[in-house]
DRENZA-884847 format. One record per residue (C-alpha): residue in one letter; x, y, z. Coordinates in steps of 0.05 Angstrom, whole numbers, padded with zeros to 5 digits, always signed. Last residue first. Layout:
BEGIN
aXYZ/...
//
This chain:
BEGIN
x+00522+00233+00368/x+00571+00181+00394/x+00536+00114+00389/x+00539+00072+00452/x+00590+00016+00458/x+00557-00051+00444/x+00527-00092+00501/x+00488-00134+00451/x+00423-00120+00489/x+00438-00045+00489/x+00453-00042+00415/x+00388-00081+00401/x+00347-00032+00443/x+00376+00027+00406/x+00363-00009+00340/x+00291-00021+00359/x+00281+00052+00380/x+00313+00076+00315/x+00268+00030+00274/x+00205+00059+00307/x+00229+00129+00295/x+00240+00113+00221/x+00170+00084+00214/x+00138+00144+00249/x+00179+00194+00210/x+00161+00159+00145/x+00087+00163+00162/x+00093+00237+00179/x+00131+00252+00115/x+00077+00216+00074/x+00022+00255+00110/x+00057+00321+00098/x+00066+00304+00025/x-00009+00291+00019/x-00025+00357+00054/x+00021+00400+00010/x+00040+00461+00052/x+00111+00436+00064/x+00163+00438+00118/x+00220+00389+00129/x+00259+00397+00194/x+00232+00333+00226/x+00254+00294+00164/x+00325+00323+00171/x+00328+00301+00244/x+00306+00231+00226/x+00359+00228+00172/x+00412+00247+00224/x+00385+00193+00271/x+00387+00142+00215/x+00459+00159+00199/x+00480+00154+00272/x+00447+00086+00280/x+00480+00062+00216/x+00548+00084+00244/x+00532+00050+00310/x+00514-00015+00276/x+00578-00015+00234/x+00623+00001+00293/x+00594-00051+00340/x+00653-00099+00336/x+00637-00111+00263/x+00561-00102+00265/x+00551-00100+00189/x+00516-00166+00173/x+00472-00161+00235/x+00449-00091+00217/x+00433-00109+00145/x+00393-00169+00166/x+00354-00128+00217/x+00338-00075+00166/x+00312-00127+00117/x+00269-00158+00171/x+00239-00091+00191/x+00224-00072+00118/x+00191-00140+00107/x+00149-00133+00169/x+00125-00065+00146/x+00111-00089+00076/x+00072-00150+00102/x+00030-00103+00145/x+00016-00059+00085/x-00008-00121+00045/x-00057-00137+00101/x-00081-00065+00103/x-00096-00069+00028/x-00135-00134+00041/x-00174-00103+00098/x-00194-00045+00053/x-00221-00090-00001/x-00260-00137+00044/x-00283-00079+00089/x-00318-00046+00030/x-00302+00021-00001/x-00284-00009-00069/x-00354-00039-00068/x-00387+00030-00073/x-00459+00026-00049/x-00507-00032-00044/x-00503-00104-00022/x-00561-00092+00027/x-00528-00122+00088/x-00457-00108+00065/x-00471-00034+00056/x-00412-00004+00018/x-00399+00070+00030/x-00433+00117-00018/x-00393+00168-00058/x-00381+00125-00120/x-00452+00099-00125/x-00449+00088-00200/x-00376+00064-00194/x-00330+00091-00248/x-00281+00129-00205/x-00280+00072-00154/x-00244+00029-00206/x-00187+00079-00211/x-00184+00093-00136/x-00181+00019-00119/x-00128+00006-00171/x-00087+00065-00143/x-00094+00039-00072/x-00072-00030-00096/x-00010+00002-00126/x+00005+00037-00059/x-00004-00030-00024/x+00056-00057-00063/x+00057-00104-00123/x+00076-00176-00143/x+00110-00201-00079/x+00052-00208-00031/x+00072-00265+00016/x+00028-00327+00021/x+00014-00349+00093/x-00062-00358+00086/x-00062-00392+00018/x-00078-00345-00041/x-00151-00335-00064/x-00131-00303-00129/x-00059-00313-00150/x+00002-00269-00163/x+00001-00245-00091/x-00010-00170-00101/x-00045-00166-00168/x-00081-00232-00161/x-00102-00214-00091/x-00128-00147-00117/x-00171-00184-00169/x-00197-00232-00116/x-00215-00174-00070/x-00250-00138-00126/x-00294-00198-00141/x-00310-00207-00067/x-00327-00133-00060/x-00380-00140-00114/x-00388-00110-00183/x-00461-00114-00207/x-00470-00038-00206/x-00417-00033-00260/x-00461-00076-00306/x-00525-00037-00290/x-00486+00028-00298/x-00470+00007-00369/x-00398-00005-00387/x-00365+00033-00444/x-00310-00005-00481/x-00256+00041-00509/x-00198-00006-00492/x-00236-00065-00521/x-00255-00120-00472/x-00221-00188-00466/x-00268-00235-00430/x-00259-00278-00367/x-00316-00238-00336/x-00281-00215-00273/x-00211-00214-00301/x-00233-00176-00364/x-00272-00128-00319/x-00211-00117-00276/x-00165-00104-00334/x-00216-00058-00366/x-00223-00018-00301/x-00148-00012-00294/x-00140+00011-00366/x-00198+00060-00356/x-00162+00092-00296/x-00097+00099-00336/x-00136+00130-00394/x-00171+00179-00348/x-00106+00199-00317/x-00077+00215-00386/x-00139+00254-00406/x-00139+00297-00344/x-00201+00290-00302/x-00269+00324-00295/x-00312+00299-00237/x-00356+00238-00251/x-00430+00247-00258/
//
């Protein structure tokens, strides 16, 4: 049995499931459609992967170098969670040899989400690099940005919360920001710009 859930969450989850099932079967299902366990048990990782590709890339089975522009990895994580909620073997990891378990927990699905995350990281780095280059102006613009990022990094380190999910998000942001600071510091050195005064 599924754990109890707020009505609004349940409706959002069901909307995702209906959208996926409509995609899979090329059929429009009613919003209140109830799927038998035998039907849900027939969902495969390959079907989920194609659906997630459509959501992220705008097309299922995209070419190798296609960039995900339609949604972020966080949205794919939500779709995964929503569909997983209805899986008959929700708590069982996917067994690719026996084709049993929860297909949302398969390598195919998780690897695709990781792939979208990598695109997001590269996109963030590229955007930061473009902004830095456009604002160097004898080094002043870059150093100001460097100072601002260092100040923000210090503020992030000072944040305290008991919420585990918020803690994880803060930690991930700290890691990304720290990585960008190191890259900017290296860039400043290579361009022989005057050091930032902190």
